[in-house]
Structure formats: structure tokens, C-alpha cells
A tleap script that builds the chain and sets N, CA, C and O, in Angstrom:
source leaprc.protein.ff14SB
mol = sequence {
  NMET SER ASP ILE ASN ILE ILE ILE LYS ASP
  ARG ALA GLY ASN ILE HIE LYS VAL LEU ALA
  PRO THR ASP MET ALA MET ASN LEU MET GLU
  ILE VAL ARG SER TYR GLU LEU ALA PRO GLU
  GLY THR ILE GLY VAL CYS GLY GLY ILE ALA
  MET CYS ALA SER CYS GLN CYS TYR ILE ASN
  SER ASN HIE SER LEU PRO GLU ALA GLY ASP
  GLU GLU GLU ALA MET LEU SER GLU ALA PHE
  ASN VAL GLN GLU ASN SER ARG LEU GLY CYS
  GLN ILE SER ILE THR LYS GLU LEU GLU GLY
  LEU SER PHE GLU LEU ALA PRO CGLU
}
set mol.1.N position { -19.232 -1.226 64.718 }
set mol.1.CA position { -18.157 -1.381 63.758 }
set mol.1.C position { -18.282 -2.742 63.089 }
set mol.1.O position { -18.461 -3.757 63.762 }
set mol.2.N position { -18.186 -2.762 61.769 }
set mol.2.CA position { -18.400 -4.019 61.055 }
set mol.2.C position { -17.111 -4.664 60.568 }
set mol.2.O position { -17.152 -5.725 59.945 }
set mol.3.N position { -15.966 -4.042 60.839 }
set mol.3.CA position { -14.690 -4.615 60.424 }
set mol.3.C position { -13.940 -5.167 61.642 }
set mol.3.O position { -14.032 -4.630 62.746 }
set mol.4.N position { -13.198 -6.250 61.409 }
set mol.4.CA position { -12.346 -6.806 62.449 }
set mol.4.C position { -10.909 -6.851 61.938 }
set mol.4.O position { -10.665 -6.793 60.733 }
set mol.5.N position { -9.980 -6.953 62.853 }
set mol.5.CA position { -8.568 -7.060 62.523 }
set mol.5.C position { -8.169 -8.525 62.437 }
set mol.5.O position { -8.491 -9.319 63.322 }
set mol.6.N position { -7.472 -8.875 61.375 }
set mol.6.CA position { -6.974 -10.236 61.181 }
set mol.6.C position { -5.507 -10.145 60.785 }
set mol.6.O position { -5.108 -9.235 60.058 }
set mol.7.N position { -4.711 -11.087 61.262 }
set mol.7.CA position { -3.291 -11.146 60.929 }
set mol.7.C position { -3.065 -12.375 60.052 }
set mol.7.O position { -3.403 -13.496 60.434 }
set mol.8.N position { -2.488 -12.149 58.869 }
set mol.8.CA position { -2.275 -13.211 57.892 }
set mol.8.C position { -0.795 -13.297 57.553 }
set mol.8.O position { -0.161 -12.296 57.217 }
set mol.9.N position { -0.256 -14.504 57.646 }
set mol.9.CA position { 1.113 -14.752 57.191 }
set mol.9.C position { 1.018 -15.409 55.828 }
set mol.9.O position { 0.462 -16.500 55.703 }
set mol.10.N position { 1.560 -14.752 54.794 }
set mol.10.CA position { 1.457 -15.302 53.446 }
set mol.10.C position { 2.493 -16.396 53.224 }
set mol.10.O position { 3.285 -16.696 54.116 }
set mol.11.N position { 2.487 -16.986 52.045 }
set mol.11.CA position { 3.372 -18.123 51.760 }
set mol.11.C position { 4.847 -17.741 51.668 }
set mol.11.O position { 5.717 -18.610 51.698 }
set mol.12.N position { 5.129 -16.447 51.555 }
set mol.12.CA position { 6.514 -15.967 51.534 }
set mol.12.C position { 6.999 -15.607 52.943 }
set mol.12.O position { 8.151 -15.217 53.131 }
set mol.13.N position { 6.105 -15.743 53.927 }
set mol.13.CA position { 6.464 -15.441 55.309 }
set mol.13.C position { 6.207 -14.013 55.730 }
set mol.13.O position { 6.552 -13.627 56.847 }
set mol.14.N position { 5.605 -13.215 54.855 }
set mol.14.CA position { 5.284 -11.822 55.185 }
set mol.14.C position { 4.014 -11.758 56.024 }
set mol.14.O position { 3.064 -12.503 55.783 }
set mol.15.N position { 4.004 -10.865 57.011 }
set mol.15.CA position { 2.860 -10.686 57.888 }
set mol.15.C position { 2.034 -9.495 57.393 }
set mol.15.O position { 2.570 -8.428 57.096 }
set mol.16.N position { 0.724 -9.703 57.311 }
set mol.16.CA position { -0.198 -8.655 56.865 }
set mol.16.C position { -1.281 -8.474 57.927 }
set mol.16.O position { -1.947 -9.433 58.316 }
set mol.17.N position { -1.445 -7.251 58.385 }
set mol.17.CA position { -2.541 -6.912 59.297 }
set mol.17.C position { -3.615 -6.274 58.439 }
set mol.17.O position { -3.412 -5.201 57.869 }
set mol.18.N position { -4.758 -6.935 58.349 }
set mol.18.CA position { -5.813 -6.477 57.448 }
set mol.18.C position { -7.122 -6.260 58.196 }
set mol.18.O position { -7.322 -6.774 59.296 }
set mol.19.N position { -7.993 -5.500 57.583 }
set mol.19.CA position { -9.351 -5.329 58.080 }
set mol.19.C position { -10.265 -6.243 57.267 }
set mol.19.O position { -10.164 -6.323 56.042 }
set mol.20.N position { -11.153 -6.925 57.973 }
set mol.20.CA position { -12.080 -7.833 57.301 }
set mol.20.C position { -13.506 -7.471 57.699 }
set mol.20.O position { -13.802 -7.358 58.888 }
set mol.21.N position { -14.391 -7.288 56.724 }
set mol.21.CA position { -15.778 -6.915 57.035 }
set mol.21.C position { -16.577 -8.106 57.570 }
set mol.21.O position { -16.477 -9.221 57.058 }
set mol.22.N position { -17.358 -7.846 58.596 }
set mol.22.CA position { -18.208 -8.910 59.155 }
set mol.22.C position { -19.611 -8.871 58.569 }
set mol.22.O position { -20.426 -9.751 58.846 }
set mol.23.N position { -19.894 -7.865 57.767 }
set mol.23.CA position { -21.259 -7.695 57.252 }
set mol.23.C position { -21.388 -8.014 55.757 }
set mol.23.O position { -22.358 -7.601 55.121 }
set mol.24.N position { -20.415 -8.746 55.190 }
set mol.24.CA position { -20.461 -9.046 53.762 }
set mol.24.C position { -20.468 -10.548 53.466 }
set mol.24.O position { -20.306 -10.946 52.312 }
set mol.25.N position { -20.653 -11.376 54.481 }
set mol.25.CA position { -20.704 -12.842 54.319 }
set mol.25.C position { -19.453 -13.382 53.636 }
set mol.25.O position { -19.541 -14.268 52.786 }
set mol.26.N position { -18.287 -12.849 54.007 }
set mol.26.CA position { -17.025 -13.312 53.431 }
set mol.26.C position { -16.394 -14.374 54.320 }
set mol.26.O position { -16.772 -14.536 55.480 }
set mol.27.N position { -15.421 -15.099 53.756 }
set mol.27.CA position { -14.680 -16.085 54.528 }
set mol.27.C position { -13.188 -15.760 54.439 }
set mol.27.O position { -12.793 -14.828 53.738 }
set mol.28.N position { -12.365 -16.526 55.146 }
set mol.28.CA position { -10.924 -16.241 55.177 }
set mol.28.C position { -10.304 -16.295 53.788 }
set mol.28.O position { -9.482 -15.446 53.444 }
set mol.29.N position { -10.687 -17.281 52.989 }
set mol.29.CA position { -10.138 -17.407 51.631 }
set mol.29.C position { -10.439 -16.151 50.816 }
set mol.29.O position { -9.574 -15.667 50.087 }
set mol.30.N position { -11.642 -15.626 50.929 }
set mol.30.CA position { -12.016 -14.432 50.162 }
set mol.30.C position { -11.260 -13.191 50.638 }
set mol.30.O position { -10.973 -12.297 49.841 }
set mol.31.N position { -10.940 -13.133 51.914 }
set mol.31.CA position { -10.136 -12.012 52.430 }
set mol.31.C position { -8.734 -12.065 51.822 }
set mol.31.O position { -8.198 -11.045 51.386 }
set mol.32.N position { -8.147 -13.262 51.797 }
set mol.32.CA position { -6.810 -13.416 51.195 }
set mol.32.C position { -6.841 -12.992 49.736 }
set mol.32.O position { -5.938 -12.298 49.269 }
set mol.33.N position { -7.866 -13.402 49.020 }
set mol.33.CA position { -7.980 -13.035 47.605 }
set mol.33.C position { -8.210 -11.537 47.429 }
set mol.33.O position { -7.629 -10.925 46.532 }
set mol.34.N position { -9.043 -10.945 48.266 }
set mol.34.CA position { -9.344 -9.518 48.106 }
set mol.34.C position { -8.127 -8.642 48.369 }
set mol.34.O position { -7.996 -7.572 47.775 }
set mol.35.N position { -7.240 -9.081 49.251 }
set mol.35.CA position { -6.010 -8.332 49.513 }
set mol.35.C position { -4.852 -8.799 48.622 }
set mol.35.O position { -3.733 -8.302 48.748 }
set mol.36.N position { -5.119 -9.747 47.728 }
set mol.36.CA position { -4.129 -10.280 46.785 }
set mol.36.C position { -2.869 -10.768 47.512 }
set mol.36.O position { -1.748 -10.417 47.146 }
set mol.37.N position { -3.084 -11.588 48.551 }
set mol.37.CA position { -1.976 -12.101 49.352 }
set mol.37.C position { -1.452 -13.450 48.865 }
set mol.37.O position { -0.542 -14.024 49.463 }
set mol.38.N position { -2.025 -13.942 47.793 }
set mol.38.CA position { -1.557 -15.169 47.136 }
set mol.38.C position { -1.679 -14.946 45.632 }
set mol.38.O position { -2.615 -14.286 45.182 }
set mol.39.N position { -0.748 -15.487 44.852 }
set mol.39.CA position { -0.827 -15.299 43.395 }
set mol.39.C position { -2.157 -15.802 42.835 }
set mol.39.O position { -2.720 -16.784 43.317 }
set mol.40.N position { -2.633 -15.122 41.831 }
set mol.40.CA position { -3.878 -15.493 41.154 }
set mol.40.C position { -3.849 -16.970 40.758 }
set mol.40.O position { -2.857 -17.453 40.211 }
set mol.41.N position { -4.920 -17.670 41.033 }
set mol.41.CA position { -5.029 -19.076 40.657 }
set mol.41.C position { -4.385 -20.051 41.633 }
set mol.41.O position { -4.302 -21.246 41.349 }
set mol.42.N position { -3.924 -19.549 42.793 }
set mol.42.CA position { -3.290 -20.452 43.757 }
set mol.42.C position { -4.089 -20.599 45.053 }
set mol.42.O position { -3.696 -21.352 45.943 }
set mol.43.N position { -5.184 -19.897 45.157 }
set mol.43.CA position { -6.030 -20.015 46.350 }
set mol.43.C position { -7.490 -19.897 45.929 }
set mol.43.O position { -7.850 -19.040 45.121 }
set mol.44.N position { -8.317 -20.762 46.483 }
set mol.44.CA position { -9.725 -20.742 46.129 }
set mol.44.C position { -10.001 -21.268 44.745 }
set mol.44.O position { -10.931 -20.810 44.081 }
set mol.45.N position { -9.216 -22.215 44.302 }
set mol.45.CA position { -9.333 -22.769 42.955 }
set mol.45.C position { -10.738 -23.327 42.690 }
set mol.45.O position { -11.263 -23.192 41.585 }
set mol.46.N position { -11.342 -23.952 43.707 }
set mol.46.CA position { -12.673 -24.557 43.519 }
set mol.46.C position { -13.801 -23.544 43.721 }
set mol.46.O position { -14.976 -23.877 43.569 }
set mol.47.N position { -13.442 -22.322 44.061 }
set mol.47.CA position { -14.473 -21.305 44.264 }
set mol.47.C position { -15.015 -21.270 45.686 }
set mol.47.O position { -15.981 -20.559 45.962 }
set mol.48.N position { -14.413 -22.018 46.580 }
set mol.48.CA position { -14.828 -21.973 47.980 }
set mol.48.C position { -15.846 -23.011 48.390 }
set mol.48.O position { -16.647 -22.768 49.292 }
set mol.49.N position { -15.832 -24.174 47.740 }
set mol.49.CA position { -16.804 -25.215 48.092 }
set mol.49.C position { -16.148 -26.438 48.732 }
set mol.49.O position { -16.705 -27.535 48.688 }
set mol.50.N position { -14.970 -26.254 49.324 }
set mol.50.CA position { -14.245 -27.311 50.052 }
set mol.50.C position { -13.917 -28.519 49.166 }
set mol.50.O position { -14.038 -29.666 49.595 }
set mol.51.N position { -13.496 -28.242 47.916 }
set mol.51.CA position { -13.191 -29.330 47.005 }
set mol.51.C position { -11.746 -29.342 46.498 }
set mol.51.O position { -11.409 -30.157 45.639 }
set mol.52.N position { -10.876 -28.444 47.019 }
set mol.52.CA position { -9.520 -28.432 46.448 }
set mol.52.C position { -8.404 -28.249 47.482 }
set mol.52.O position { -7.263 -28.610 47.197 }
set mol.53.N position { -8.676 -27.725 48.625 }
set mol.53.CA position { -7.699 -27.470 49.696 }
set mol.53.C position { -6.646 -26.427 49.336 }
set mol.53.O position { -5.638 -26.317 50.035 }
set mol.54.N position { -6.851 -25.657 48.266 }
set mol.54.CA position { -5.881 -24.611 47.918 }
set mol.54.C position { -5.907 -23.469 48.929 }
set mol.54.O position { -4.978 -22.662 48.960 }
set mol.55.N position { -6.935 -23.386 49.744 }
set mol.55.CA position { -7.036 -22.335 50.760 }
set mol.55.C position { -6.712 -22.857 52.155 }
set mol.55.O position { -7.042 -22.221 53.156 }
set mol.56.N position { -6.063 -24.021 52.214 }
set mol.56.CA position { -5.693 -24.566 53.523 }
set mol.56.C position { -4.852 -23.543 54.280 }
set mol.56.O position { -3.947 -22.928 53.718 }
set mol.57.N position { -5.161 -23.371 55.549 }
set mol.57.CA position { -4.406 -22.449 56.380 }
set mol.57.C position { -4.209 -23.059 57.762 }
set mol.57.O position { -4.895 -24.004 58.151 }
set mol.58.N position { -3.261 -22.497 58.485 }
set mol.58.CA position { -2.966 -22.931 59.837 }
set mol.58.C position { -3.421 -21.833 60.782 }
set mol.58.O position { -2.941 -20.702 60.712 }
set mol.59.N position { -4.343 -22.170 61.657 }
set mol.59.CA position { -4.866 -21.208 62.631 }
set mol.59.C position { -3.867 -21.117 63.777 }
set mol.59.O position { -3.599 -22.112 64.451 }
set mol.60.N position { -3.314 -19.920 64.000 }
set mol.60.CA position { -2.268 -19.748 64.997 }
set mol.60.C position { -2.732 -19.085 66.284 }
set mol.60.O position { -1.944 -18.938 67.218 }
set mol.61.N position { -3.987 -18.686 66.349 }
set mol.61.CA position { -4.508 -18.071 67.565 }
set mol.61.C position { -5.515 -19.014 68.220 }
set mol.61.O position { -5.944 -19.996 67.614 }
set mol.62.N position { -5.880 -18.714 69.439 }
set mol.62.CA position { -6.761 -19.596 70.197 }
set mol.62.C position { -8.235 -19.219 70.091 }
set mol.62.O position { -8.960 -19.259 71.085 }
set mol.63.N position { -8.668 -18.863 68.921 }
set mol.63.CA position { -10.075 -18.523 68.716 }
set mol.63.C position { -10.929 -19.781 68.668 }
set mol.63.O position { -10.493 -20.834 68.203 }
set mol.64.N position { -12.131 -19.649 69.148 }
set mol.64.CA position { -13.093 -20.742 69.061 }
set mol.64.C position { -13.739 -20.678 67.682 }
set mol.64.O position { -14.460 -19.732 67.363 }
set mol.65.N position { -13.474 -21.686 66.880 }
set mol.65.CA position { -14.000 -21.729 65.512 }
set mol.65.C position { -15.102 -22.766 65.409 }
set mol.65.O position { -15.148 -23.708 66.200 }
set mol.66.N position { -15.982 -22.599 64.446 }
set mol.66.CA position { -16.999 -23.644 64.211 }
set mol.66.C position { -16.300 -24.960 63.867 }
set mol.66.O position { -15.223 -24.963 63.271 }
set mol.67.N position { -16.914 -26.060 64.241 }
set mol.67.CA position { -16.362 -27.377 63.921 }
set mol.67.C position { -16.265 -27.545 62.405 }
set mol.67.O position { -17.106 -27.041 61.660 }
set mol.68.N position { -15.245 -28.248 61.966 }
set mol.68.CA position { -15.113 -28.558 60.543 }
set mol.68.C position { -16.227 -29.521 60.138 }
set mol.68.O position { -16.515 -30.484 60.849 }
set mol.69.N position { -16.844 -29.255 58.999 }
set mol.69.CA position { -17.895 -30.130 58.479 }
set mol.69.C position { -17.304 -31.363 57.812 }
set mol.69.O position { -16.087 -31.474 57.665 }
set mol.70.N position { -18.160 -32.275 57.415 }
set mol.70.CA position { -17.730 -33.519 56.784 }
set mol.70.C position { -16.920 -33.268 55.504 }
set mol.70.O position { -15.902 -33.918 55.265 }
set mol.71.N position { -17.391 -32.308 54.679 }
set mol.71.CA position { -16.687 -32.012 53.420 }
set mol.71.C position { -15.281 -31.481 53.693 }
set mol.71.O position { -14.320 -31.868 53.027 }
set mol.72.N position { -15.173 -30.595 54.676 }
set mol.72.CA position { -13.872 -30.033 55.021 }
set mol.72.C position { -12.935 -31.111 55.570 }
set mol.72.O position { -11.766 -31.170 55.191 }
set mol.73.N position { -13.443 -31.952 56.450 }
set mol.73.CA position { -12.641 -33.048 57.014 }
set mol.73.C position { -12.155 -33.984 55.910 }
set mol.73.O position { -11.000 -34.410 55.909 }
set mol.74.N position { -13.047 -34.298 54.971 }
set mol.74.CA position { -12.681 -35.198 53.869 }
set mol.74.C position { -11.589 -34.573 53.002 }
set mol.74.O position { -10.644 -35.257 52.610 }
set mol.75.N position { -11.712 -33.279 52.701 }
set mol.75.CA position { -10.708 -32.624 51.876 }
set mol.75.C position { -9.369 -32.546 52.598 }
set mol.75.O position { -8.329 -32.788 51.984 }
set mol.76.N position { -9.369 -32.222 53.858 }
set mol.76.CA position { -8.126 -32.139 54.624 }
set mol.76.C position { -7.460 -33.515 54.753 }
set mol.76.O position { -6.235 -33.604 54.844 }
set mol.77.N position { -8.253 -34.572 54.760 }
set mol.77.CA position { -7.664 -35.914 54.867 }
set mol.77.C position { -6.876 -36.292 53.612 }
set mol.77.O position { -6.048 -37.202 53.645 }
set mol.78.N position { -7.139 -35.585 52.496 }
set mol.78.CA position { -6.450 -35.856 51.248 }
set mol.78.C position { -5.404 -34.789 50.896 }
set mol.78.O position { -4.662 -34.946 49.927 }
set mol.79.N position { -5.347 -33.717 51.675 }
set mol.79.CA position { -4.458 -32.597 51.364 }
set mol.79.C position { -3.020 -32.864 51.822 }
set mol.79.O position { -2.771 -33.749 52.641 }
set mol.80.N position { -2.094 -32.094 51.286 }
set mol.80.CA position { -0.687 -32.157 51.691 }
set mol.80.C position { -0.435 -31.133 52.797 }
set mol.80.O position { -1.191 -30.174 52.954 }
set mol.81.N position { 0.624 -31.346 53.549 }
set mol.81.CA position { 1.082 -30.408 54.583 }
set mol.81.C position { 0.033 -30.126 55.659 }
set mol.81.O position { 0.013 -29.037 56.231 }
set mol.82.N position { -0.828 -31.087 55.934 }
set mol.82.CA position { -1.864 -30.904 56.944 }
set mol.82.C position { -1.233 -30.962 58.333 }
set mol.82.O position { -0.401 -31.821 58.627 }
set mol.83.N position { -1.653 -30.028 59.171 }
set mol.83.CA position { -1.203 -29.983 60.555 }
set mol.83.C position { -2.420 -30.043 61.472 }
set mol.83.O position { -3.560 -29.986 61.010 }
set mol.84.N position { -2.171 -30.158 62.758 }
set mol.84.CA position { -3.258 -30.235 63.730 }
set mol.84.C position { -4.165 -29.010 63.685 }
set mol.84.O position { -5.360 -29.111 63.960 }
set mol.85.N position { -3.595 -27.847 63.338 }
set mol.85.CA position { -4.370 -26.604 63.298 }
set mol.85.C position { -4.824 -26.221 61.878 }
set mol.85.O position { -5.184 -25.070 61.629 }
set mol.86.N position { -4.803 -27.185 60.958 }
set mol.86.CA position { -5.222 -26.923 59.572 }
set mol.86.C position { -6.730 -26.757 59.472 }
set mol.86.O position { -7.500 -27.479 60.104 }
set mol.87.N position { -7.128 -25.789 58.661 }
set mol.87.CA position { -8.524 -25.589 58.299 }
set mol.87.C position { -8.554 -25.099 56.860 }
set mol.87.O position { -7.540 -24.646 56.329 }
set mol.88.N position { -9.715 -25.192 56.234 }
set mol.88.CA position { -9.907 -24.612 54.906 }
set mol.88.C position { -10.471 -23.210 55.117 }
set mol.88.O position { -11.516 -23.035 55.743 }
set mol.89.N position { -9.760 -22.215 54.583 }
set mol.89.CA position { -10.174 -20.837 54.758 }
set mol.89.C position { -11.560 -20.550 54.207 }
set mol.89.O position { -12.260 -19.677 54.721 }
set mol.90.N position { -11.963 -21.267 53.177 }
set mol.90.CA position { -13.282 -21.049 52.578 }
set mol.90.C position { -14.414 -21.465 53.499 }
set mol.90.O position { -15.565 -21.095 53.269 }
set mol.91.N position { -14.104 -22.224 54.531 }
set mol.91.CA position { -15.139 -22.737 55.429 }
set mol.91.C position { -15.234 -21.939 56.736 }
set mol.91.O position { -16.013 -22.289 57.622 }
set mol.92.N position { -14.448 -20.879 56.851 }
set mol.92.CA position { -14.478 -20.075 58.076 }
set mol.92.C position { -14.995 -18.684 57.736 }
set mol.92.O position { -14.290 -17.876 57.130 }
set mol.93.N position { -16.218 -18.421 58.129 }
set mol.93.CA position { -16.858 -17.138 57.858 }
set mol.93.C position { -16.310 -16.056 58.780 }
set mol.93.O position { -15.972 -16.309 59.936 }
set mol.94.N position { -16.234 -14.846 58.240 }
set mol.94.CA position { -15.768 -13.698 59.013 }
set mol.94.C position { -16.901 -13.239 59.938 }
set mol.94.O position { -17.963 -12.820 59.479 }
set mol.95.N position { -16.657 -13.326 61.228 }
set mol.95.CA position { -17.608 -12.864 62.241 }
set mol.95.C position { -16.863 -12.002 63.250 }
set mol.95.O position { -15.634 -12.030 63.310 }
set mol.96.N position { -17.598 -11.248 64.031 }
set mol.96.CA position { -16.960 -10.374 65.015 }
set mol.96.C position { -16.161 -11.166 66.044 }
set mol.96.O position { -15.233 -10.628 66.648 }
set mol.97.N position { -16.505 -12.436 66.255 }
set mol.97.CA position { -15.792 -13.283 67.209 }
set mol.97.C position { -14.366 -13.593 66.760 }
set mol.97.O position { -13.549 -14.045 67.563 }
set mol.98.N position { -14.064 -13.354 65.494 }
set mol.98.CA position { -12.724 -13.626 64.964 }
set mol.98.C position { -11.768 -12.437 65.108 }
set mol.98.O position { -10.654 -12.479 64.586 }
set mol.99.N position { -12.187 -11.388 65.803 }
set mol.99.CA position { -11.316 -10.225 66.022 }
set mol.99.C position { -9.952 -10.704 66.516 }
set mol.99.O position { -9.866 -11.439 67.500 }
set mol.100.N position { -8.881 -10.282 65.826 }
set mol.100.CA position { -7.527 -10.620 66.229 }
set mol.100.C position { -7.051 -11.986 65.766 }
set mol.100.O position { -5.954 -12.408 66.133 }
set mol.101.N position { -7.847 -12.686 64.971 }
set mol.101.CA position { -7.455 -14.010 64.472 }
set mol.101.C position { -6.121 -13.925 63.741 }
set mol.101.O position { -5.861 -12.981 62.995 }
set mol.102.N position { -5.286 -14.927 63.971 }
set mol.102.CA position { -3.990 -15.013 63.291 }
set mol.102.C position { -3.921 -16.364 62.591 }
set mol.102.O position { -4.167 -17.404 63.203 }
set mol.103.N position { -3.584 -16.341 61.301 }
set mol.103.CA position { -3.412 -17.589 60.559 }
set mol.103.C position { -2.367 -17.419 59.487 }
set mol.103.O position { -2.006 -16.302 59.118 }
set mol.104.N position { -1.886 -18.538 58.990 }
set mol.104.CA position { -0.915 -18.510 57.888 }
set mol.104.C position { -1.374 -19.440 56.794 }
set mol.104.O position { -2.024 -20.453 57.051 }
set mol.105.N position { -1.031 -19.089 55.570 }
set mol.105.CA position { -1.392 -19.916 54.418 }
set mol.105.C position { -0.468 -21.122 54.349 }
set mol.105.O position { 0.747 -20.998 54.503 }
set mol.106.N position { -1.051 -22.275 54.118 }
set mol.106.CA position { -0.262 -23.501 53.941 }
set mol.106.C position { 0.482 -23.401 52.606 }
set mol.106.O position { 0.050 -22.673 51.713 }
set mol.107.N position { 1.593 -24.127 52.465 }
set mol.107.CA position { 2.316 -24.119 51.181 }
set mol.107.C position { 1.418 -24.622 50.056 }
set mol.107.O position { 0.474 -25.377 50.291 }
set mol.108.N position { 1.724 -24.195 48.829 }
set mol.108.CA position { 0.945 -24.647 47.662 }
set mol.108.C position { 1.067 -26.138 47.482 }
set mol.108.O position { 0.482 -26.698 46.555 }
savepdb mol mol.pdb
quit
């Protein structure tokens, strides 16, 4: 099976249980965009290159994620509403290890 289950809390507080493909090289930001869970132009503004923090999210589950890279750390250091569990959705690739991942979108 190439799809995993992910739980996303949008900026309005609505919970969405979605399927995310592991075989299409997508990331969390692209999943949010594909399901239209954020208004057009409010997420992934930079196209997913860790330059805008519009896809900042809070990871709410205890999944083991890849370490944040230098670019992601630098962008988060300048972003608003950063929390201990903040990550950039564009930097987290969809893999089978993320089955059941729960995250919420940070405020705009």
C-alpha cells in the first residue's frame, strides 16, 4: 500500500483525516495544498524551498522525523508563532514511517 493516513488540523480548527501517497515524492505542504486545506496563496508561497515559513506547522504526534536542515532552522528562527514542535511542512517528505502523523497548521 502506498498511501498513509495523516491527521491535519487546519487554521480554522477543523480536523481532516487524509490519505497521503508515499510514492509521489510529496511533502506535508503539498498534501495540504492538494486537499485545499488552506486558502490559495497562504501556504507554500515560496514553492517549498524553505524561504517563507508559510507552511509552518506544529507536529502533534511522536513520530521520528528527519532533523531540520540549516535552511529550515534559519527560516524558523525568523518566523512568527514558532513553538518547540514547529517544522516547515515543505521539508517533511511523505514516507511510510509517517503513518498516523498528526499536525496542525500554524497561524498565517
